[in-house]
N, C-alpha and C positions, 0 to 999 in steps of 0.2 A: 661505196658498197656498205661500209660499216654503218653509215647514217641511215641507209634504207633497211638494213636488217634489224636494227635496234628496236624500232616499234613493233616489227613482226614478232621478234623473240619475246618482247614484253607481253604482247597479246596472247601468244601461245602459253607463256608461263601463267598468266591470270586464268586462262581457260582451264589449264591443268589443275590449278589449285581449286577452282570452283568445282571441277568435275570430281576431284578426290574428296572434297567436302560432301558433295551430294552422295557419292558412293558410301562414304562413312556413315552418313545419316541413315542409309538403307540397311546397314548391317544390324543384326540382332545384338542386344546388349550382351556383354560378357557373362559367362556362366557365373551364377551366384550373385549377380547384381540385382538390387531390389527393383521390382516392377514399378513403372511410373504410376504416380497417384492418379486415380480415376475419380473425377468429380461427379458425385451422384446428381441426378436430375433435380432441379429445384422445384419444390412444391409451390402451388399458387398461394401467395401470402403477401399482404392481407387480402382476403376476399370479402368485399362489401356486398351484403345482401340487400334486396329492395326494402326491407323493413329496418335498415340501418344497423342490424346486427352484423358482427364482423367475425370471420374465422381466421385465426392466425395459425401458421404451420411452420415447422422447422425440422429438418432431417438431422437426427442425432442418435443413430442406432446404438451407440455404446454408452450413452448417458443414462444415469439412474434417476435423475430428477431434473425436470425443466419447468420453469415458471414464466409467466408473462407479467410484465410491469408496464403500466401506462399512466399518463398524466391526468386521466379522468378520476373522478371520485371512486374510492374503493378499488383502485387499480393496482394494489400491491400484492406481489407474489401469488398470482392467480395460477392454480395448478393446471398442468397440461397432461394429456394422456398419449401414450405411444401405441401405434398400430404395428401390425406384423412386418411392415416395411421399414420400421424405425423412424417414422414420421410422427412427431409430437404435434398435437393440435388442441385448440380450445375455441369455443365460440362465445362471445360476450356481447352485451348490449341489450337493447339498441343504444347507440351513442348519439348524443346531440350533435347537430351540425357544428363543426369546429375543426381547427387544425390541432391534432393531438400528437403527442410524442409517445413512443413505446420502445421497449427492448426486452430481451430474454435474459434469464439467468439459467445457465446450463451447468449443473453440478457445482453451483456456487460461484460461477464465473459469468460476468456480464457479457452478453453477445448481441450483436446486431442481427437483424433479419437479412440473410443473404439473398432472399428473393425480392427485396425492396431496396432499390437504389436511392430512394429519397431519404436524406438524412439532414439533421440539423446539428450545429455546434453551439454549445452554450459554455463559454469559457473553455475548459479542457474536457468537457463531457460531450459525448456524441450519442444521439438517439436517432431512431427511425422516425419518419413523419407519416401521418395518416390524415388525409383530408376527407372529412365527411361533409359533403356539399349540402347546402340548404339556405334558407333565408337568413339565419343567424350568422352564417359565415360567408355570405355572398361577397362582401367587400374585399376580403383577402383570399378569395378563390380565383384562380387564374382564368381569365376570360379572353375571348378573341376581340380585343380592342386595340387601339393604338397604344404602343408602349414607349415609355421614356427610356433614357440611357443611364446606366450606372457606371461611374468611373472611379477607379482607385487613384487618388491624387496625393502627391507628396508635397509638403510645404515646410518651410522653416519655422521654428518656434524659439525665438530668442528668449521669451519669458521662461520657458522650461529648459533653456540652454541645450537645445537639440537642433542640429543642422537639418534634419529631416524627420518628419512624422507623417503617418499616413491617415487619410480620412476618405470616406466614401461620399460621392456627390451624385445625386439624382437630378437629371435635367428632364423636363417634361417633353412629351411628343411634339415634334416640330422645332425643337430648339436648334438643332444643327442646320436646318435649312432656312431659318428665318433671321431676322434682325431685331426682333422684339426683346425688350429687357423685362426681367421677371422679379417678383418678390422672392424673399428667401426665408425658409424655415430652418432653423438650427435645431436638430433633433438629437437628444442625448440619451445614451443607454444607461443601464443600471449596473450595480456591482456584479463582478464576474463576467460582464460583457466586454465588448470592444467595438471598434468601428464597423464590424460586420454584423453585430447583433440585431440591429433594426431591420436588416435585410433578410437574414436567415431565420430569425425567430419572429420578428415583428412584421415581416412581409410589407414593409413600408412602400417599396416601389410598386408592388401589386395594388396596394390600397390606393396610392396616388393615381395610378393608371385608371383604375375603375371609377374613382370619384371624378376625375377630370373628364373621362369619356361620358359619364352620366350628367355632366354639367353641374355637379354638386360642390366642386372645389375649384378655386381659381388655379390655373396653371402656375406652378411655382418651382423653384429650385430647392432641393432638400439636401442639407449638409449634415453628414453624420460623422463627427470626429471620434477619436479614441479618448475616452475620459480617464484612462489610467495614465497619470502624469509621468510615470517612469517607463512607459512602453513607447517604442517608436512605431510598432506595427503589431497587429494581432497575430496570434499563432494559427497554425493550420494551413499556411500557404508557403512555407519554406523560406520566408523572408526574415532577415534580421536575427538577432539573438533570441533564444527561447526564453519567454518570460518566466519569472519565478513562479512556482506552483501556487503560492498564496495569492498571487495577483490575478489568477484566472479561474478561481474556484467559484462558480456560480451557485446560488442557493438551490437546494433540491426542489424539484417540481412537486406539486400535489400529486398523489396523496401522501408521499413520503414527508413532505413539509408538515402536513397536518399531524402525522404521528410524532414528529419531533416537537411540535408545539405542545402536544398533549403531555409530553414528558417534561415540560417546563422550559423548553428552548423557545427562542424567538427568532427563527430564521427569517431573514429579510426585513427585520424591524429596523430599518435604517439603511442597511447595506452600504452606507457611506461612512459609518463610524461617527466619532465626535467631530464637531465643526473644525475645519482647518483654517489656518491663517490665509487671508485672501492674497497677499503679496506673493508673487512667484508661484501661484497655484494654477491648476488647469482652468478654472473659471476665468481667471485673469487672462490666461493665454487665449482663451476663446475670443475675448473682446479685442485684445491687443494684437494677436497673431492671425487667428483664423478669419475673422471678419474682414480685415484689410486685404488679406490674400484672396479671399473669395471675390471681393468687390473689384479687385484688379484683374483677376484671372477669368472670371465668368461674366456673362452679359446679364447683369442683375441691376435692379434699382437700389439706390444707396441711401434713401431717406429713412428716418426712423419708422415711419408708417409702413414701410415695405420690409420690415424685419419682424420675424416671429421666432420664438424660442419655446421649446417644450422638452421635458425630460421625465423619465420614470425612475422612481425610487432614488438611487444614488444620483442619477441624472436630474431628478427633481431637486435634490439638494444643490447640484451644480447650477441649475436654473435659478434657484433662489439667490445663490452667491453672485452669479453674473448680473442678475437684474437689480438686486438690492444695492450692489456696489456701483452700478452704472445706470442711474435713472436717466430716462430720455433716450436710451439706446434701442429698446424694443417696444413695439406697439401692441404686440400680442404675446401673452405669457400663458403657458400650459404646464401645470404641475400634476403629474400622475403618481398617485400612491407615495406621497412624500409631504414633508412639512417640517418646520423648525421644532427642535426639541422642547422649546418653551416659548410662549408668547410674552416677551418682556418689553420694557420701554425701548430698548435698542431695536428690536424687530419692528415695533410699531412705528418708530421714526423712519426706519428704512422703507417700510411699506408706504408711509405717507409721502416720502420723497419719490418713490416709484409712481405713485398716483399723480403727483404734481408734474412728473416727467411726460405725461400724456399717453398713458396706456389706454388702448381702445377696448381691450377685453382681457379678462383674467379667468382662465378656464381651469377647473380642478375636477379630479375624479379619483375614486377609490372603490375597492370591492367590499361587499358586506362582511366578509370574513378576512379582510386584508389586515396584515399586521401593522400596516402604516395608516390604517383608516383614521384613528383618533387624531394623529397629527394633521392629516389632510383636512379633516372636518374643522379643526381649530383654525387652520389657515384660511379655509373657506369663510368661516364666520368673521374673521378679521378683515378680509378684503371686502366683504359685504358691508361691514360696519363703516369702512373707510370710503364707501361710495363708488366702488369700481363697477363697471359693467362686468358682470360675472355670472358663472353658473357652476354648480357642483353636480356631478353625475355619480350615482352609486348603482352598481349592478351586482348580482350574486357572483361570488368567487373569491379566491385567495390571491395572495401576492404573486401573480404570475402573468404570463403573456396573454392569457385569455382576456384579461382586463385591458391591457395596454394596446392591443390591436384595435379593440373597440374604441378606446379613448382617442387614439390617433384619428380614427375614422370620423369621429364627431368634432374633434378640435380642428381638423383640416377644413371642415365645412364652415367654421367660424372665422378662421384667419383670413385677413385681406378682403373680407366681405364688407359692403357698406352698411353703416349704422347697425351694428349687432345689438340684439336685445338681451337684457338680463333675463335669466331663467331661474325659476325656483329649483330646488333640488330635484333632480330627475332620477328615477329608478327604472333602468331598463328601457328607456324610451329614446328614439332617435332625435 
């Protein structure tokens, strides 16, 4: 009898507890208890108009001053006005087709747009995203095409004395279902970024999907490691130790960057600091740890002619260190907004050795107002003098992602293509 009653009594007890909880939930709050917060309805924001002007709105009835900040030119502290319902708004533009970042300042405190769930993380800074579609932004605009897969992959790095580090790996559409082996692009981020930067800021996976779908790029695997040698993993995902603040501070976006430069600063002018010893460095770990792991773990081609590397800013410096110290490892090299501090005999000899190692194409690019433009131009002139198949692309813009998304789009169309042709300096041309 006892064995039969036990389950019944247990069921009755559970039902009683559930019933009491439901009854308690229906009771009014005790006298004097504060009323539950009521979230006001969210206004429509951002609202993109047919002429590419954009209206931004945020509800802040108790605020005394609200401003809009954006990564477009003259986008600093734009005043907003409040209506009778406490909604602040402003209309700006028209904005050029591009992926823009923006945020609000509410009574001196930075705030994201609660009406817009699209955000980006640049180091420890979070901003909202705004995509203005058009011809100029078509390659990093999301389209209904076949999509590749992005994986978060952990690998050991004996060179950096770490049992586990994380990198992101893009595999092209059809990878999982097939048996084909693919070439590999090692894509390196800049200072303040991490293994997530080329995805959230650079839209690398979207760019590759669109180029492959259009037949403009060869299907390839793209490996995006974390270039901060002391980090095991990027922040923002609840993994691992929180990185030190100084290791995750990305340079300010335009136009704040422009204001800093006008005051005598050089934000982004290097973003990698002084040259570091190669032994035990991240660039050494890229060659000794990352490449062997990728070639064992993924279905990729392993010859030199099937490896490409490219990096922006600090990642451009890492690209130089990895290629200059390992001639014959990469067939395609891309340097975005970066270059050596000086062109001396050591650099010349290194570049000559890289040339002898069989590089098929050396691609470079910088912005017209780029703080790294001079170094990039100097490196471009050197590789041209040394007889590389090469091109240099210059477009309007400062040291920011507007440039680097464009550069990846063009570089990916050169990598792994037969008999690439040298180009003269291109300004804003595909």
